N, C-alpha and C positions, 0 to 999 in steps of 0.2 A: 025783094031788094033790101040789102042792108043799108041802114042809115049811118051807123057808127060802128067802127071796129077799134077795139083797144087791144094793143099788144104789150104785154109786160114781160120783162126778163130780169133776172138777177145776175149781176156780174160775178164772175168766179174770183174768189178772194185769194186762193192759194192754188198753184199748179206745179206739179213735179215734171221737169223735163230732163231726162237722163240724170246727171249728177247735180243738177241745179234746181233749187226751189225758187219759184217766182211768186212774189206777193204783189197783188194789185193794190197799190196805195189808195186808190180812189174808193175802195170798199171799207176803209177804216176812217171813222170820224175823229177829227182833231180840231182844236181851236184855231182861229185864223192866224195867231202868232206862234203856232207850234213849230218846233224844230224837228229835224229828221229823227232825233233820238226819241221825241215824244211819240212819233209814229211807230218806231221800232218797238217801243214798249207795249204797244197795242197788238202787235203781231204774235200769234201763237208760236212758241218754240224759239223766240228771239229774245236775247237779253244782252245787256251791256253793263260790265262792272270791271273794276281793276285795270282799265285801259284796253280792254278787248271787247269785241262784239262776238257773241256766239249764236249759232243757229243749230238747234237740236243737239247741243253739247259739243259741237265742233267749232273751232275758231274760224271766223269769216276772214278770208284773205283778199277777196276782191268784191267790189260793189259795182253793180251796173245800174245806170240811171237811164231810163227809156231804152234799155237794151244795149247801151254803149258803156264802155269802161269810164268810170268817173276819174277825174283828174287827181283826186285825193286818194292816195294809196292806203291810208290808215282809216278803216271804217269808223272807229270811234271819233276821230277828229271830224270826219264828214258829218257824223250824226249830231255832234255838239255845235257845229258852226253853220250848217245849212238850214235856212228857213224854208218851210214848205210854201208853195204858191198854189 
């Protein structure tokens, strides 16, 4: 008879779904007072400069939060103003 069973799993950090790349924010470590831009800067292939956010060299036109369209249409504004929880 087994007395203790330990199950360990590692969350998937990045997943490609059709033409969308999904990042699992929980897999990136940030400070408690971090902004969304701080999180973006930790994600591979993502950068923000000159008023735009790019992913793998392409301009990001839409941001989804928990799989839903964000209310902020400009990804850079979203990244600079939203605090992570």
